[in-house]
Every structure is written in structure tokens, then in C-alpha cells.
ZAVEX-676524 format. One line per 4 residues: number of its first residue (from 1); their letters; for each residue x, y, z of N, C-alpha, C. Coordinates in Angstrom, 1 decimal. Each point is the difference from the previous one (the first is absolute). Layout:
<sites>
NUM) a) X:Y:Z:X:Y:Z:X:Y:Z; ... $
</sites>
This chain:
<sites>
1) mttd) 126.2:167.0:149.3:-0.3:-0.5:1.4:0.9:-0.5:0.5; 0.3:0.2:1.1:1.4:-0.5:0.8:-0.9:-0.9:1.0; 1.3:-1.1:0.5:-0.6:-1.1:0.9:-0.6:0.6:1.1; 0.8:1.2:0.9:-0.8:0.8:0.8:-1.5:0.3:-0.3 $
5) dtas) -0.9:0.7:-1.0:-1.1:-0.2:-0.4:-0.8:-1.1:0.2; 0.6:-1.1:-0.5:-0.4:-1.4:0.0:-0.2:-0.5:1.4; 0.8:0.5:0.9:-0.2:-0.8:1.5:-0.7:1.0:0.5; -0.1:1.4:-0.2:-0.9:0.7:0.7:-1.5:0.0:-0.3 $
9) apap) -0.4:-0.8:-1.1:-1.4:0.0:-0.4:-0.7:-0.8:1.0; -1.0:0.5:0.6:-1.1:-0.6:0.8:-0.7:-1.6:-0.7; 0.4:-0.6:1.2:-0.3:-1.8:-0.5:-1.7:0.2:-0.4; -0.3:-0.6:-0.9:-1.4:0.3:-0.4:-0.7:-0.9:1.0 $
13) tvwp) -1.4:0.4:0.0:-1.0:-1.0:0.8:-1.3:-0.3:-0.7; -0.1:0.4:-1.1:-0.9:-0.4:-1.0:0.9:-1.0:-1.2; -0.3:-1.2:0.1:0.7:-0.7:-1.6:-1.2:-0.3:-0.9; 0.0:0.7:-1.2:-0.7:-0.8:-0.9:0.6:-1.5:-0.2 $
17) alqa) -1.0:-0.7:-0.7:0.5:-1.2:-0.3:-0.4:-0.4:-1.3; 0.5:-0.7:-0.9:-0.3:-0.8:-1.3:0.1:-1.2:-0.4; -0.6:-0.8:-0.9:0.6:-1.2:-0.4:0.3:0.0:-1.1; 1.0:-0.7:-0.9:0.3:-0.4:-1.4:0.1:-1.0:-0.3 $
21) rdah) -0.5:0.0:-1.4:0.0:-1.8:-0.2:1.8:-0.5:-0.4; 0.6:0.7:-0.5:1.6:0.1:0.4:0.8:1.2:0.9; -0.1:-0.1:1.0:0.6:0.6:1.1:1.3:0.5:-0.3; 1.0:-1.3:-0.4:1.7:0.1:0.0:-0.4:1.1:-1.5 $
25) alie) -0.7:0.2:-1.2:0.5:1.1:-0.5:-0.6:1.4:-0.1; -1.0:-0.3:1.4:-0.6:1.2:0.5:0.3:0.4:0.9; 1.1:-0.5:0.6:1.3:0.8:1.2:0.8:0.4:-0.8; 0.7:-0.9:-1.2:0.9:0.4:-0.8:0.1:1.8:-0.4 $
29) flve) -1.4:-0.3:-0.7:-0.4:1.7:-0.6:0.0:0.8:1.0; -0.7:-0.1:1.2:0.0:0.8:0.8:0.9:0.9:0.8; 1.5:-1.3:0.0:1.1:0.3:0.6:0.8:0.6:-1.1; 0.3:-0.5:-0.8:0.9:-0.2:-1.3:-0.5:1.5:-0.6 $
33) tvgf) -1.0:0.1:-0.2:-0.5:1.0:-1.2:-0.6:1.4:0.9; -1.1:-0.5:1.0:-0.7:1.4:0.7:0.9:0.6:0.8; 1.0:-1.2:0.7:0.7:0.7:1.0:-0.2:-0.4:1.7; -1.0:-0.7:0.0:-0.2:-0.5:1.2:1.1:-1.1:0.9 $
37) lrta) 0.0:0.2:1.2:0.9:-0.8:0.6:-0.3:-1.6:0.3; 0.8:-1.0:-0.3:-0.3:-1.6:0.3:0.4:0.3:1.5; -1.1:0.0:0.7:0.7:-0.2:1.9:-0.5:-1.6:0.2; -0.9:-0.6:-0.5:-0.1:-1.3:0.7:-1.0:-0.9:-1.4 $
41) vyed) 0.6:-1.0:-0.5:-1.0:-1.1:-0.7:0.6:-1.1:0.7; -1.2:-1.1:0.5:-0.4:-0.9:0.7:-0.9:-0.9:-0.9; 0.9:-1.3:-0.7:-0.7:-1.0:-0.8:-0.8:-1.5:0.6; -0.9:-0.1:-0.7:-0.6:-1.3:0.8:0.0:-1.0:-1.4 $
45) ggtv) 0.7:-0.9:-0.4:0.2:-0.6:-1.3:0.1:0.5:-1.3; 0.8:0.9:-0.2:-0.1:0.7:-1.2:-1.1:1.6:-0.2; -0.7:-0.3:0.8:-0.9:1.0:0.1:0.6:0.8:1.2; -0.4:1.4:-0.1:0.4:1.0:0.8:-1.2:0.3:1.2 $
49) ahaq) 0.2:-0.6:0.9:-1.0:0.1:1.2:0.0:1.7:0.7; 0.6:0.6:-0.1:0.4:1.5:0.5:1.0:0.6:-0.3; -0.6:1.3:-0.6:1.7:0.7:-0.3:-0.6:1.6:0.7; 1.1:0.6:0.3:0.1:1.1:0.4:0.6:0.8:-0.8 $
53) ldwp) -0.4:1.6:-1.1:1.0:0.6:-0.8:-0.6:1.4:0.6; 1.2:0.8:0.7:0.5:1.4:0.4:-0.1:0.9:-1.3; -0.9:1.1:0.3:0.3:0.8:-1.0:1.1:1.0:1.0; 1.1:0.5:-0.6:1.1:0.4:0.4:-0.5:1.6:0.6 $
57) eggg) -0.9:0.6:-0.1:-0.4:1.7:0.2:-1.1:-0.4:1.5; -0.4:-1.5:0.1:-0.5:-0.3:1.2:-1.3:-1.1:-0.2; -0.5:-0.7:0.5:-1.0:-1.0:-0.3:0.2:-1.0:-0.5; -0.6:-0.9:-0.3:0.0:-1.3:-0.6:-1.2:-0.9:0.0 $
61) imlg) 0.5:-1.0:-1.2:-1.3:-0.7:-0.3:-0.1:-1.8:0.3; -0.7:-0.8:0.2:0.2:-1.2:0.4:-0.5:-0.6:-1.3; 0.2:-1.3:-0.8:-0.6:-0.7:-0.6:0.7:-1.5:-0.2; -0.9:-0.9:-0.6:0.2:-1.4:-0.1:-0.5:-0.6:-1.0 $
65) shks) 0.4:-0.9:-0.6:-0.9:-1.2:-1.0:-1.3:0.1:0.1; -1.2:-0.1:-0.9:-1.2:-0.2:-0.1:-0.1:-1.0:0.7; -1.0:-0.1:0.8:-0.5:-1.7:0.2:-1.8:0.4:0.0; -0.5:-0.7:-1.0:-1.4:0.3:0.1:-1.2:-0.7:0.7 $
69) ggew) -0.3:0.7:0.3:-1.6:-0.7:1.1:0.6:0.2:1.7; 1.3:0.4:0.2:0.3:0.2:1.6:-0.7:1.2:0.4; 0.6:0.0:1.4:-1.3:1.1:0.5:0.6:1.1:-0.1; 1.3:0.2:-0.4:0.6:1.5:-0.9:0.3:0.1:-1.0 $
73) slep) -0.9:-0.8:-1.1:0.5:-0.1:-1.2:-0.2:1.6:-0.7; 1.0:0.2:-0.9:-0.4:1.3:-0.7:0.2:0.2:-1.2; -1.0:0.4:-0.9:0.3:-0.3:-1.6:1.4:0.4:-0.4; 0.9:-0.5:-0.7:1.2:0.7:-0.6:-0.8:1.0:-0.9 $
77) gtfg) 0.9:1.1:-0.2:-0.4:1.2:-1.3:-0.6:0.8:1.3; -0.7:0.3:0.7:-1.1:0.6:0.4:0.2:1.3:0.8; 1.3:-0.4:0.4:1.1:1.0:1.5:0.0:1.4:-1.0; -0.4:1.2:0.8:0.6:1.2:-0.3:0.7:1.1:1.3 $
81) ayvv) 1.2:0.4:0.0:0.4:0.9:1.1:0.4:0.9:-0.6; 0.0:1.4:0.6:0.8:0.8:0.0:1.2:0.4:0.8; 1.1:0.4:-0.7:1.5:-0.4:0.8:0.6:1.9:-0.2; 0.4:-0.1:1.5:0.6:1.6:0.2:1.3:0.0:-0.7 $
85) tdhi) 0.7:1.0:-0.7:1.2:0.2:-0.4:0.3:1.2:-0.1; 1.2:0.5:0.7:0.4:1.2:-0.4:0.9:0.1:-0.9; 0.0:-0.8:-1.3:0.9:-0.6:-1.1:-0.8:0.0:-1.2; -1.1:0.5:-0.1:-1.3:-0.6:-1.1:1.2:0.3:-1.2 $
89) dely) 0.6:0.9:-0.5:0.3:0.3:-1.4:1.1:-1.0:-0.3; 0.8:-0.3:1.2:1.1:-1.2:-0.4:-0.4:-1.1:0.0; -1.3:-0.4:0.5:-0.9:-1.6:0.3:-0.5:-0.1:-1.1; -0.8:1.2:-0.8:-0.5:0.0:-1.1:0.6:-0.7:-1.2 $
93) arlv) 1.5:1.2:-0.4:0.8:-0.3:-1.0:0.6:-1.5:0.5; -0.1:-0.6:1.0:0.7:-1.1:0.1:-1.0:-1.5:-0.8; -1.1:0.6:0.7:-0.9:-1.1:-0.3:-0.5:0.2:-1.6; -0.2:1.2:-0.2:-0.4:0.1:-2.0:1.7:-0.5:-0.7 $
97) aagv) 1.2:0.1:0.9:1.4:-0.9:-1.2:-0.5:-1.5:0.3; -0.9:0.0:1.3:0.4:-2.3:0.2:-1.2:0.1:-1.1; -0.8:0.6:-0.7:-1.2:-0.7:-0.4:-1.1:-0.5:0.4; -0.2:0.6:1.3:-0.9:-0.2:0.7:-1.3:0.7:-0.3 $
101) tilr) -1.2:-0.6:0.0:-1.4:0.2:-0.4:-0.4:1.3:0.9; -0.2:1.3:-0.7:-0.4:0.9:0.4:-1.2:0.1:0.0; -1.0:0.5:1.0:-1.5:0.0:-0.3:-0.3:1.4:-0.2; 0.6:0.7:0.7:-0.1:1.6:0.3:1.2:0.5:-0.3 $
105) elad) 0.3:1.2:-0.5:1.6:0.5:-0.4:0.0:0.9:1.1; 0.9:0.5:0.4:0.7:0.7:0.8:-0.6:1.5:0.1; -0.5:0.9:0.8:-0.8:1.1:-0.6:0.0:0.4:1.4; 0.0:1.5:0.1:-0.4:0.9:0.7:-2.1:-0.2:0.6 $
109) qdyg) -0.2:-0.1:0.9:-1.6:-0.2:-0.2:-0.6:1.5:0.7; -1.4:0.2:-0.4:-0.8:1.1:0.9:0.2:0.2:1.2; 0.2:-1.1:0.9:-0.1:0.0:1.5:1.4:-0.1:0.5; 0.9:0.7:-0.6:1.6:0.0:0.6:1.1:-1.2:-0.3 $
113) nref) -0.7:-1.3:0.0:1.0:-0.9:-0.1:0.6:-0.2:-1.5; 1.0:-0.7:0.0:1.1:0.0:-1.0:0.1:-2.1:-0.6; -1.1:-0.6:-0.9:-0.2:-1.1:0.4:0.2:-0.8:-1.3; 0.4:-1.2:0.1:-0.1:-0.9:-1.2:-0.8:-1.6:0.1 $
117) aiad) -0.3:-0.8:-0.2:-0.5:-1.5:0.0:0.6:-0.8:-1.0; 0.0:-1.2:0.7:1.1:-1.2:-0.6:-1.1:-1.4:0.2; -0.2:-0.9:-0.7:-0.4:-1.1:0.1:1.6:-1.3:0.0; -0.4:-0.9:1.0:1.1:-0.8:0.0:-0.2:-1.3:-0.7 $
121) pegn) 0.7:-1.0:0.0:0.2:-0.9:-0.8:-1.5:-1.2:0.0; -0.5:0.3:1.6:-1.0:-0.5:0.4:-1.5:0.5:-0.7; -0.2:1.3:0.0:-1.2:0.7:-0.2:-0.2:1.4:1.0; 0.8:-0.2:0.9:0.2:0.8:1.6:0.1:1.3:-0.7 $
125) rwsf) -1.0:1.3:0.8:0.8:1.2:-0.4:0.3:0.8:0.8; 1.1:0.6:-0.3:0.8:0.7:0.8:0.0:1.5:-0.1; -0.2:1.0:0.8:0.2:1.2:0.0:0.8:1.1:0.4; 1.2:0.7:-0.3:0.9:0.5:0.7:-0.5:1.7:0.1 $
129) gpyr) 1.0:0.3:0.9:-0.3:1.8:0.1:0.6:-0.1:1.6; -0.1:1.6:0.1:0.7:0.7:1.2:-1.0:0.2:1.1; -1.1:-0.2:-0.4:-1.1:0.5:0.8:-0.1:-1.3:1.3; 0.1:0.9:1.3:0.2:-1.0:1.6:-1.2:-0.1:0.4 $
133) gepr) -1.1:0.8:-0.3:-1.3:-0.1:0.6:-0.2:1.3:0.6; -1.0:-0.2:0.6:-0.8:1.5:0.5:0.8:-0.3:1.7; 0.7:1.4:0.4:0.3:-0.2:1.8:-1.3:-0.4:0.9; 0.1:-0.6:1.0:-0.9:-0.1:0.9:-0.3:1.3:0.8 $
137) a) -1.1:-0.2:0.5:-0.7:1.4:0.6:0.8:0.0:1.1 $
</sites>
């Protein structure tokens, strides 16, 4: 993927969000191992108040340190996301080589997608494939 590809990707308008017991470690895993881009990380007293991680092919997520009992408290390890990539085979090989927990091996699906799934260190589930959704009518 070239810099031009990243710059031309549409800005996301829906931001999935999650919380982590160790947000610093999860950010490190998602950036250094999976390939998200560290766009912003704001801390408050050693915890992550807000982080934005962008996917190089478009979209992104927001996350922070877990705060139990808050109005926006989300249990760590309960998040799941599907991430679109045109580089499915390369990504799979890189994550397998890094020793990432593979939940579903890379395989062609009956419905036409080629995908795999992993678990991150917090237990969240991530599925990857080239399927971009159905076109709007």
C-alpha cells in the first residue's frame, strides 16, 4: 500500500470503541503486530484516556483503559470487529509468524470471501478479509 492509497481512503464516520485492562499493551499489539497506525494516544495519570488507531486501508478504532462502573464502561475482551484488507494472505502469514492466537484459519468461504480470525491479548476477536460489504442500492 502506498502513501497515496492511505491519503485517498475516505474518512471513517463510524468508530468502533473498546476498553482494555492494559491499553498500552493492546495498542502496542495492534500497531506493531497487526498493522494499525497510532494516530493519537492521550493519557491521564498513566492510563489511556483516549486512543485512535487507524487501519491503513481505511477506517479505524478508538480505545482506552477500562473504567468499571462508568456511563460508557465496556467489559475488556468482549469486542469483535471485521477488518477489510486487500492483503489477506500477507497479513495472515505475518500474524502466524508473530505467534498470534488464530481462532479461524485462513480459508475461502462458500459465500465468496477469504478470511481468518484472531484473538488479541485482551481476548477481543478480529476477523480479516477483502469483503467490503454489499453495494448500496
